[in-house]
N, C-alpha and C positions, 0 to 999 in steps of 0.2 A: 521768237524767231522773226527775223527781218524778212521783208518781202523778197529780196534777192535770194535768200536762202530757200524760200519756198519755191521760187522759180527753178533753182538748181535741183531741188529735191523732186520737182515734177518732171524734170528731164527736158525742159524747154530749151530751144536754141535761141541765139540772139535775135534772129529774124522773127521768131514766134513772139518773143517778148515785145519787140517793137510794134508789131502789127496787132497782136491780141491784147496785150496789157496796156501799152502806151497809146494805142490807137493811132500810130503814125505809119506812114508808108516806109517800106524797107530802104528806099533810096534817099530819104530826107537827111539833110546835113545835121551835124551835131549842134549847130546853133539853134535849130528849130527844136531839137530834143531837149536842149538845156533849159528851155522855158517850161518844161513839164515838171510837175511837182515830184515825180518819182525819178528824176534824172540821176540823182546820186545813188539810188538803189540800182538803177540800170548800170551805172559806172562800176559799182561794186560787183554786180553780176558779171560784167564783161571781164573783169580782172580774175575772178574766181573761175569762170568758164574757161578762160585761156590757160589758167594754172592746171585745171583738171583735165583739159584736152589740149596738150601742147602741140599736137599735129593738126589741130583744127584751123582752117582758114577763116579768120574773122575779119569782116570788112567794117572799118570804123568810119 
């Protein structure tokens, strides 16, 4: 199982993943997040999160 799947299974929100997993402030830009080793996992998480929660407002 990949990390993003574990985050989805745990029921985390995008904000929780940014703050608790990536250790970045929720308002940081994607350029800063792109430097993190788990950025691609976060990107996959965001796509799946939006697919599973189509009415959710997700700030990118």
